[in-house]
C-alpha positions in Angstrom: -18.4 -93.5 71.9 -20.4 -96.1 73.6 -23.8 -95.7 75.0 -22.7 -96.6 78.8 -19.8 -94.0 78.5 -22.4 -91.3 77.1 -24.5 -92.2 80.2 -21.5 -91.6 82.5 -20.9 -88.2 80.8 -24.3 -87.0 81.5 -24.1 -88.1 84.9 -20.8 -86.2 85.7 -22.1 -83.2 83.9 -25.3 -83.1 85.8 -23.5 -83.4 89.2 -20.7 -81.0 88.6 -22.2 -78.4 86.3 -23.4 -76.3 89.6 -20.9 -77.3 92.0 -17.4 -75.2 92.3 -15.4 -78.0 90.7 -15.6 -77.3 86.9 -17.6 -79.6 84.9 -15.4 -79.1 81.8 -12.4 -80.1 83.7 -13.9 -83.6 84.8 -15.3 -84.2 81.2 -12.0 -83.1 79.8 -10.0 -85.4 82.3 -12.5 -88.2 81.5 -11.8 -88.1 78.0 -7.8 -88.6 78.6 -8.2 -91.2 81.2 -10.5 -93.3 79.2 -9.0 -92.5 76.0 -12.2 -91.3 74.5 -12.9 -88.3 72.2 -14.3 -85.1 73.6 -18.2 -85.5 73.8 -20.1 -85.1 70.6 -22.6 -82.1 69.7 -25.7 -84.2 70.5 -24.3 -85.2 73.9 -23.4 -81.7 74.5 -26.9 -80.6 73.5 -28.6 -83.1 75.6 -26.8 -82.7 78.8 -27.0 -78.9 78.6 -30.7 -79.1 78.1 -30.9 -81.1 81.1 -29.1 -79.1 83.4 -31.1 -76.2 82.0 -34.4 -77.7 82.8 -33.2 -78.7 86.3 -32.0 -75.0 87.2 -35.2 -73.5 85.8 -37.3 -75.6 87.9 -35.2 -75.2 90.8 -35.3 -71.6 90.7 -38.8 -71.3 89.3 -39.9 -68.3 91.4 -36.9 -66.5 90.2 -37.5 -67.5 86.7 -41.2 -66.1 87.0 -39.8 -62.7 88.2 -37.5 -62.6 85.1 -40.5 -63.2 82.9 -42.3 -60.7 84.6 -39.3 -58.4 84.3 -39.6 -58.6 80.7 -43.1 -57.5 80.7 -42.6 -54.7 82.9 -39.5 -53.6 80.7 -41.6 -53.7 77.8 -44.5 -51.6 79.4 -41.7 -49.0 80.4 -42.1 -49.8 83.9 -38.4 -49.8 84.7 -38.5 -49.3 88.5 -40.5 -52.3 89.3 -38.6 -54.7 91.3 -39.0 -57.6 88.6 -37.8 -55.2 85.9 -34.6 -54.4 88.0 -33.9 -58.0 88.7 -33.9 -58.7 84.9 -31.7 -55.8 84.3 -29.3 -56.9 86.9 -29.1 -60.4 85.3 -28.6 -59.0 82.0 -25.8 -56.8 83.3 -24.2 -59.7 84.8 -24.2 -61.9 81.6 -22.9 -59.2 79.3 -19.0 -59.8 80.2 -19.2 -63.3 79.4 -21.0 -62.8 76.1 -18.4 -60.1 75.2 -15.2 -62.2 76.1 -16.6 -65.3 74.8 -17.3 -63.7 71.4 -13.7 -62.3 71.2 -12.2 -65.6 72.2 -14.5 -67.4 69.6 -13.8 -65.2 66.7 -9.9 -64.9 67.4 -9.7 -68.7 68.0 -8.1 -68.2 71.5 -10.9 -70.2 73.0 -9.4 -73.4 71.6 -5.7 -72.3 72.5 -6.4 -72.0 76.1 -8.2 -75.6 76.2 -5.5 -77.8 77.5 -5.2 -80.3 80.3 -2.4 -78.2 81.9 -4.4 -75.1 81.8 -7.2 -76.9 83.4 -5.1 -78.7 86.1 -3.5 -75.0 87.2 -6.8 -73.4 87.1 -8.3 -76.2 89.4 -5.5 -75.4 91.9 -5.4 -71.7 91.6 -9.0 -70.8 91.7 -9.6 -73.4 94.5 -7.3 -71.2 96.5 -9.0 -68.0 95.5 -12.3 -69.6 96.6 -10.5 -70.5 99.9 -9.6 -66.6 100.4 -13.0 -65.7 99.5 -14.7 -68.1 101.9 -12.3 -67.2 104.9 -12.0 -63.4 104.3 -14.4 -60.5 105.7 -17.9 -60.4 106.9 -20.4 -62.3 104.9 -23.8 -60.7 106.0 -25.3 -59.4 102.9 -28.5 -61.2 101.4 -29.4 -61.8 97.9 -32.0 -59.0 97.9 -29.2 -56.3 98.2 -27.6 -57.3 94.9 -26.9 -54.0 93.1 -25.8 -53.0 89.5 -22.2 -52.7 90.7 -22.4 -56.2 92.3 -23.9 -57.5 89.0 -21.2 -56.1 86.8 -18.5 -57.4 89.3 -19.8 -60.9 89.4 -20.2 -60.9 85.6 -16.5 -60.1 85.3 -15.8 -63.2 87.4 -18.4 -65.3 85.2 -16.2 -64.2 82.2 -13.0 -65.5 83.7 -14.8 -68.8 84.0 -14.1 -69.2 80.2 -10.7 -70.3 81.4 -10.9 -74.2 81.3 -10.7 -75.7 84.8 -11.9 -72.7 86.7 -15.6 -73.6 87.2 -18.5 -71.0 86.5 -20.0 -71.3 89.9 -16.7 -71.2 91.6 -15.7 -68.1 90.3 -19.0 -66.1 90.5 -19.4 -67.7 94.2 -15.9 -66.1 95.0 -16.8 -62.8 93.5 -20.0 -62.7 95.5 -18.1 -63.7 99.0 -15.5 -61.0 98.3 -18.5 -58.7 97.9 -19.7 -59.5 101.3 -22.6 -61.8 100.6 -23.3 -64.8 102.8 -22.3 -68.2 101.5 -26.1 -69.1 100.7 -26.7 -65.9 98.9 -23.6 -66.3 96.8 -24.6 -69.6 95.8 -28.0 -68.5 94.8 -26.9 -65.6 92.9 -24.4 -67.6 91.0 -26.8 -70.2 90.2 -29.4 -67.8 89.0 -26.8 -66.0 86.8 -26.0 -69.3 85.1 -29.4 -69.5 83.4 -29.1 -67.0 80.7 -25.3 -68.3 80.1 -26.6 -72.0 79.7 -29.6 -71.0 77.6 -27.4 -69.0 75.4 -24.6 -71.9 75.0 -27.4 -74.6 74.6 -28.9 -72.5 71.7 -25.6 -72.3 70.3 -25.0 -75.9 70.5 -28.5 -77.0 69.0 -27.6 -74.5 66.2 -24.3 -76.3 65.4 -26.0 -79.6 65.8 -28.8 -78.7 63.4 -26.0 -77.2 60.8 -23.4 -80.0 61.0 -24.4 -83.1 62.5 -28.3 -83.3 62.5 -28.3 -86.2 60.4 -26.3 -88.5 62.8 -28.5 -87.4 65.9 -29.6 -90.5 67.8 -33.1 -89.8 69.8 -32.4 -92.4 72.3 -28.9 -90.7 73.0 -30.5 -87.3 73.3 -33.3 -88.6 75.5 -31.1 -90.5 77.9 -28.5 -88.0 78.2 -31.1 -85.3 78.9 -32.7 -87.4 81.4 -29.7 -88.4 83.3 -28.2 -84.8 83.4 -31.6 -83.5 84.7 -31.9 -85.9 87.4 -28.4 -85.7 88.7 -28.4 -82.0 88.3 -31.7 -81.4 90.4 -30.0 -83.8 93.1 -26.9 -81.9 93.1 -28.8 -78.4 93.3 -30.9 -79.5 96.2 -27.8 -81.1 98.3 -25.5 -78.2 97.4 -27.8 -75.1 98.5 -28.6 -77.0 101.6 -25.0 -77.8 102.4 -23.7 -74.3 102.2 -26.4 -73.2 104.7 -24.3 -75.2 107.3 -20.7 -75.6 106.1 -18.1 -74.0 104.4 -16.5 -74.5 100.9 -13.3 -76.4 102.2 -14.5 -79.7 101.1 -14.7 -78.6 97.7 -11.3 -76.6 97.8 -9.6 -79.8 98.9 -11.3 -81.8 96.2 -10.2 -79.2 93.6 -6.8 -79.0 94.7 -6.2 -82.7 94.9 -7.9 -83.2 91.4 -5.7 -80.3 89.9 -2.4 -81.9 91.2 -3.7 -85.2 89.6 -4.4 -83.6 86.3 -1.0 -81.9 86.4 0.7 -85.2 87.0 -0.9 -86.7 84.0 -0.1 -83.6 82.0 3.7 -83.6 82.8 4.2 -87.3 82.9 
């Protein structure tokens, strides 16, 4: 896997990680088109670290609230606003942890990873995003997030373990079905991603240390991390401001077109 291709992967990961278009779908498709193997462990670790730093800095105020919530919880001050926010995030993360654990130990996580699955998921969940975007009133704001909302959105996040669905796409859809505004849906979805990306990064780092640490290249790690960080920060900035004015139609059209392209490649 060449240095130029690794840089390209990092840029694609950074751009697509937080958009409702499925980063895993893009990376898997690229490996097929360019006849390259799936990205290595060190590249995985690097790009996840870059996007984790980006989302943490972008939502630094919310991260501060979560850290304060840990302190309030330890102090048994469960009814403090920050403690409640922490508990909501934990509740929203539990479904994906439980489902991910089951898929991992049963090996199903590898069985469902195919180019056909990605193609169909891109289209089906693109249409679900369309329905969520067009149905009902969307007047709820982020601060009205409840435990019921967190559990429902957490379930949507667990569904995103299916390759090609997009974690942000499913959670944004779930939030809009609950009546949240587009901007609030995006903000809740992105904040929910922090513990998920953190857990994924730690697991990948453990695998890298255990399996492939001797082959790790500091130059590759630094370059991939930097590129994914810069592109992720840019994507976050543009995306959050975009949804304040526009609908998700552009992303839906893109998903469907890409999904049909993937299916064409899969079946021919």
